[in-house]
One Martini backbone bead per residue (centre of mass of N, CA, C, O) as a GRO file, in nm:
protein
  120
    1UNK     BB    1  -9.420 -18.084 -21.684
    2UNK     BB    2  -9.553 -18.203 -21.981
    3UNK     BB    3  -9.523 -18.511 -22.172
    4UNK     BB    4  -9.608 -18.572 -22.518
    5UNK     BB    5  -9.661 -18.865 -22.705
    6UNK     BB    6  -9.684 -18.898 -23.037
    7UNK     BB    7  -9.690 -19.020 -23.348
    8UNK     BB    8  -9.507 -18.748 -23.449
    9UNK     BB    9  -9.435 -18.625 -23.140
   10UNK     BB   10  -9.318 -18.393 -22.901
   11UNK     BB   11  -9.479 -18.243 -22.607
   12UNK     BB   12  -9.442 -17.950 -22.416
   13UNK     BB   13  -9.612 -17.873 -22.101
   14UNK     BB   14  -9.663 -17.628 -21.896
   15UNK     BB   15  -9.718 -17.558 -21.587
   16UNK     BB   16  -9.986 -17.367 -21.417
   17UNK     BB   17  -9.862 -17.212 -21.157
   18UNK     BB   18 -10.026 -16.946 -21.130
   19UNK     BB   19 -10.310 -17.072 -21.128
   20UNK     BB   20 -10.261 -17.272 -20.895
   21UNK     BB   21 -10.195 -17.050 -20.683
   22UNK     BB   22 -10.481 -16.927 -20.692
   23UNK     BB   23 -10.627 -17.170 -20.590
   24UNK     BB   24 -10.486 -17.183 -20.317
   25UNK     BB   25 -10.580 -16.906 -20.227
   26UNK     BB   26 -10.891 -16.950 -20.255
   27UNK     BB   27 -10.838 -17.203 -20.026
   28UNK     BB   28 -10.633 -17.116 -19.802
   29UNK     BB   29 -10.350 -17.202 -19.912
   30UNK     BB   30  -9.999 -17.183 -19.863
   31UNK     BB   31  -9.950 -17.477 -19.972
   32UNK     BB   32  -9.908 -17.797 -20.098
   33UNK     BB   33  -9.886 -17.941 -19.817
   34UNK     BB   34 -10.209 -17.875 -19.754
   35UNK     BB   35 -10.297 -18.105 -19.916
   36UNK     BB   36 -10.606 -18.265 -19.957
   37UNK     BB   37 -10.876 -18.426 -20.069
   38UNK     BB   38 -11.061 -18.182 -20.035
   39UNK     BB   39 -10.891 -17.963 -20.172
   40UNK     BB   40 -10.863 -18.113 -20.440
   41UNK     BB   41 -11.156 -18.113 -20.513
   42UNK     BB   42 -11.196 -17.799 -20.511
   43UNK     BB   43 -10.981 -17.737 -20.728
   44UNK     BB   44 -11.092 -17.927 -20.957
   45UNK     BB   45 -11.366 -17.801 -20.973
   46UNK     BB   46 -11.280 -17.512 -21.039
   47UNK     BB   47 -11.120 -17.593 -21.299
   48UNK     BB   48 -11.367 -17.709 -21.445
   49UNK     BB   49 -11.527 -17.450 -21.449
   50UNK     BB   50 -11.321 -17.290 -21.604
   51UNK     BB   51 -11.304 -17.468 -21.849
   52UNK     BB   52 -11.610 -17.453 -21.931
   53UNK     BB   53 -11.584 -17.117 -21.959
   54UNK     BB   54 -11.276 -17.061 -22.090
   55UNK     BB   55 -11.038 -16.994 -21.857
   56UNK     BB   56 -10.928 -17.287 -21.925
   57UNK     BB   57 -10.731 -17.494 -22.061
   58UNK     BB   58 -10.693 -17.817 -22.134
   59UNK     BB   59 -10.395 -17.835 -22.054
   60UNK     BB   60 -10.425 -17.706 -21.770
   61UNK     BB   61 -10.638 -17.902 -21.664
   62UNK     BB   62 -10.475 -18.156 -21.709
   63UNK     BB   63 -10.225 -18.078 -21.542
   64UNK     BB   64 -10.366 -18.045 -21.274
   65UNK     BB   65 -10.488 -18.330 -21.256
   66UNK     BB   66 -10.219 -18.484 -21.263
   67UNK     BB   67 -10.097 -18.352 -21.017
   68UNK     BB   68 -10.321 -18.424 -20.810
   69UNK     BB   69 -10.305 -18.731 -20.837
   70UNK     BB   70 -10.015 -18.735 -20.687
   71UNK     BB   71 -10.171 -18.614 -20.402
   72UNK     BB   72 -10.335 -18.843 -20.343
   73UNK     BB   73 -10.390 -19.053 -20.065
   74UNK     BB   74 -10.635 -19.226 -20.187
   75UNK     BB   75 -10.576 -19.536 -20.333
   76UNK     BB   76 -10.840 -19.606 -20.456
   77UNK     BB   77 -11.058 -19.359 -20.613
   78UNK     BB   78 -11.269 -19.153 -20.759
   79UNK     BB   79 -11.091 -18.909 -20.761
   80UNK     BB   80 -10.842 -19.043 -20.883
   81UNK     BB   81 -10.975 -19.130 -21.147
   82UNK     BB   82 -11.056 -18.844 -21.245
   83UNK     BB   83 -10.772 -18.726 -21.243
   84UNK     BB   84 -10.650 -18.922 -21.448
   85UNK     BB   85 -10.845 -18.849 -21.675
   86UNK     BB   86 -10.768 -18.550 -21.684
   87UNK     BB   87 -10.454 -18.604 -21.728
   88UNK     BB   88 -10.518 -18.754 -22.022
   89UNK     BB   89 -10.651 -18.552 -22.222
   90UNK     BB   90 -10.395 -18.430 -22.373
   91UNK     BB   91 -10.338 -18.701 -22.514
   92UNK     BB   92 -10.612 -18.785 -22.651
   93UNK     BB   93 -10.645 -18.536 -22.843
   94UNK     BB   94 -10.367 -18.638 -23.005
   95UNK     BB   95 -10.460 -18.970 -22.974
   96UNK     BB   96 -10.651 -19.115 -23.186
   97UNK     BB   97 -10.781 -19.426 -23.072
   98UNK     BB   98 -10.992 -19.692 -23.083
   99UNK     BB   99 -10.848 -19.846 -22.831
  100UNK     BB  100 -10.903 -19.580 -22.688
  101UNK     BB  101 -11.018 -19.352 -22.514
  102UNK     BB  102 -11.234 -19.106 -22.555
  103UNK     BB  103 -11.269 -18.776 -22.495
  104UNK     BB  104 -11.571 -18.764 -22.470
  105UNK     BB  105 -11.603 -18.977 -22.249
  106UNK     BB  106 -11.427 -18.836 -22.042
  107UNK     BB  107 -11.593 -18.575 -22.024
  108UNK     BB  108 -11.859 -18.713 -21.930
  109UNK     BB  109 -11.734 -18.832 -21.669
  110UNK     BB  110 -11.647 -18.567 -21.541
  111UNK     BB  111 -11.922 -18.420 -21.547
  112UNK     BB  112 -12.065 -18.638 -21.378
  113UNK     BB  113 -11.902 -18.618 -21.123
  114UNK     BB  114 -11.974 -18.314 -21.062
  115UNK     BB  115 -12.283 -18.345 -21.063
  116UNK     BB  116 -12.296 -18.556 -20.833
  117UNK     BB  117 -12.153 -18.370 -20.620
  118UNK     BB  118 -12.377 -18.143 -20.634
  119UNK     BB  119 -12.620 -18.353 -20.540
  120UNK     BB  120 -12.508 -18.422 -20.231
   0.00000   0.00000   0.00000
């Protein structure tokens, strides 16, 4: 469960456990204990693709990113940075503040990360 505190209220967003389990199955992982940085990358890349196609909501994408951030073994890393940025998206879309990173900038960074990974 993700808790978002906005200027006006508090929002509880449930973790998309069923969708996350489908990603684990897709990448032949029996449990979350088998997650390593490579599996984390493939899961977040697939969830990014699903988000871009409209199959995954922003809140679900953000929740998965935040969850996977906590599973990354090597911090700091580019993967950890992108996961943190994904995990914060659902906060930033509800708290537009000129002093904070804009959601558009975050989305461009995330898209760029996966575009660069595809070209390697």
